[in-house]
N, C-alpha and C positions, 0 to 999 in steps of 0.2 A: 269487649271486656278488657280489664287490666288486672294482671296478676303479679304478686310479689312473693318471693321467698323471704325467710327471716332467720335470724339467730335465735328467735323465740321458738323455733322448730315447727311453726305452722306456715300455711300458705293462705293468703287472703286474695279474694277476687272481688273487684268492683265493676259496676256498670259505668262506663266512661262518661257518657253524656250527662248523667245525673249525679254521679259520685256515690250512688247507693252501694252499701256494703252487701254483696250478694251472699257470700258464704266464706267459711273458714275450713280448710282441709287440714286434717291432722292424722298421722298414722296411729293405728290402734295397738301396735306391738311395741314393747319397750325398746327393742333393738332399732326401731325406726325413729325414735325420738331424738333426732340430731338436726343440726342446722340444715335448712333448705337453702342451698347456696344459689341455685339457678333454676329458672322455669322457662318453658317455651310452649306456646300454643301451636297446635297443628294448623295447617292452612285453612281447614274448614271451621276452626274455632270450637270444635267439639271436644277435643282431647287436650289435656294439659300434662306435659312431662315435667318432672321435677328431679333434681339431682342433689344429693347431700354430701356432707363432709366425711363420710366413711365409704364412699364409692357406690351408693345405692341409687338406682333409678326407679321411679314409680310413675305410672301413667294413669291419669284420672280421666274419666268421662263425666262431664258435669252437665246435668239437665235439670230444669226446674219441674220437679214432679212430687215433691213432698216427702221423699224418703231417701235414705242412703243405702246403696247396694255396694258391697265390697267383694270383688272376686279375689279369693284367696286360696292358693294351692289347688286351683282348678275347680273350686266349688263356690257357688254364690252364698253369701251370708248377708241376710237382710237386717237392717237396724235403723230405726227412725232417728233422724238427726236434723234438727234446726231448719225444718221446712224446706229442705232441698234434697235432690238426689245426687249422690256422688258415687260413681262406679269406678273403683280403683282395681287394678290387677297387678299381681306381682309375679316375678319369676323366682322360683325357689330351688335350692340345691341342698340336699341332705338336711332338710328341716329348717334351714336358715335362708336368709335373703341372698340371692345370687349377686355377687359383686360384678358390676359392669366394668369397674376400674379397680385398681389396687389402692388408689388414693382418692382424695377429694376431687369431686367433679366440678370443673370450673365453667363449663359451657355446654349448652344443648341447643340444637336447631333441627328442624324438620326440612326435608326436601320439599319443593313446591307441590308435588303431587301427594304428599303425606304418606308415601309408602316406606320411607326410611327416616329413622331418628338417628342423629349423629351427636356424639358426646366427646368432649375434650377434658383432660384430667391433669392433675398435678403429677402423675407418673409420666408425663410428656407424650402420651399416646392419644390417638383419635380413634374412636370405634364407631362402626356403622351397624345399625340394628334394623331388621325387617319388621315392619309393623303389620298387624297389631300384636304379634306373638313375642316381640322383643328378641327375635332370633339373631344372634351375633353373626354378621356377614364378613366383616373385614376389620383389621387393625392397621392403622397407618402410623409409621414411625419416621421421625425426621427432625422434630424439634428437640432442643436440648434443655428446655425449661417448661414450666407449667403452661398448659394451653388455656388461655384466658378467654378467648372469643372465637366464635365460628359464625360464618354467614355463607349462604348458598346463593349463587347467581339466579336471577329470575327465571332463566331457561332450564335450571336444574342440572346443568352440565358441569359446573365448577364449584368446588368448596374452597373457601378461604379461611385460614386459621391464623391466630395471633398468639404470641407467647411471651413469657418472661425472658426468653433468649433475645428479645428485641427485634425479632424478624416476623414477617408476614409470609405465609406460604400459600401457593395456589396448587390445588389437586384436581385431577380429572376424577369425577365421581364414578364414571363407568369402569375405570381401571385402577384407581388409587395412585396413579402416577403423580409425583410432585414435579411440576413443569416450570415453576417460577418461585424465586425467593426474593422478597423485597427487604432492603435494609435502608435505614434512614433515621429511625428513632434512636435516641440515646438512653431510653428507659424502657421498662416493661410495657408492652402493648396491651392495653386493657379492653379496648372496644373496637368493633368494626361495624360498618353499615354500608350497604350498596344503594346507590341512588335509584329512584323508581324506574328510570329508563334502562338500568342495568349497565350503564357506561362507566360509572365512576365508583371507586371504593374509597371510603373515608376511614381513617384509623385515628385512635386517640391513645395517648401514652402518659406514663408517669413523668415524662420529660416536659409536661405542661403544654405540649403542642398537639394540633390536629392536622393531619396530612391528607391531601387529596391525591389519588392515584388513578391514572387512566387504565382501565381494566384490560383493554386490548393490547397495550404495550408495557404496562408496569411503570410508566413514567410518573414521577412525582411532579405535579404542576402547580401545587399551591400548599402553603403551610400557614395555618392560623395560630396566632399567639394572643393571649389575653387572660387566660386563667393563671392563677398564682400558685397552683398546686396540680398534682396529677389529674388527668381527665379520665373519668371512669365510664361514661356512657354517652351514646350518640343516637340520634334519630332524625330522619327526614320528615318534612311535611309530605302529604300524599302527592302534591304537585311538584315536589323536588325543588321548590324555590327557596325554602327556608330549612335550616337545620338547628337542632337544639343540642347542647352539650352540658353535661353535669360533671362537677369536679369535687375533689377533696377540699377545695377552698370554700365549699358550702354555697356555691352559686350555680345557677343554671343560666347559660348564655344562649341567646338566639342570634343566628347569623343569617344574613340575607345575601343574595347574589346567585343562588343556585349552584349546580355542580357541573356546569359546562366546562370541558377541558379548555385550558388556555393554550394558544399556539406559542 
């Protein structure tokens, strides 16, 4: 499945192979009708987390069964909706939605085992939540700008974050220790992706470049140029031989050659 957030305040999900529009997710409370800034599927594909522009996190369980179920304030509320089932649950505090962050949520990612959800925010912090209860476990501080992108290594041991402060930081997930900071971009770092083999990190920036970094050493071994505006998104093909990038210049570029580190 493919999911997208929107300034239209909804979340849409499609079936990738056919392009079928499967469902639209929309909060029921007026307080929740804000931009859905970022979304992330859990590793098993069952849960979808969304973050919005006023610091709220919602987690949906999406199953095709003909009804919507909304877990709200600890109680199930059933409501027929658009031939699908959506189970959303919220964490509430004093009758309102609990804020995971003080500001706009810019990034969400799950650990590979699905046991933790990690969020990054405009308030420069990174927060870890235990799933499925969304219990806050830890807050990381170190960036001096909006946290725009997060990615976890395939082995689940390392979190990598990117920020408007133009840096990329490596964190031990077990301890929260920042053990490496990469510098090289001259603009906000907007996107991160790890190669399928876990050896290479790729970053994209408002400086119009894409940089390849060796994860073991932090060495920058390749820089791609070609976009005429900031690069916003990256993804690898499953075999790691191709990569796609999307930019403010309204183009999507496909790059060949793989992610093997250069000597």
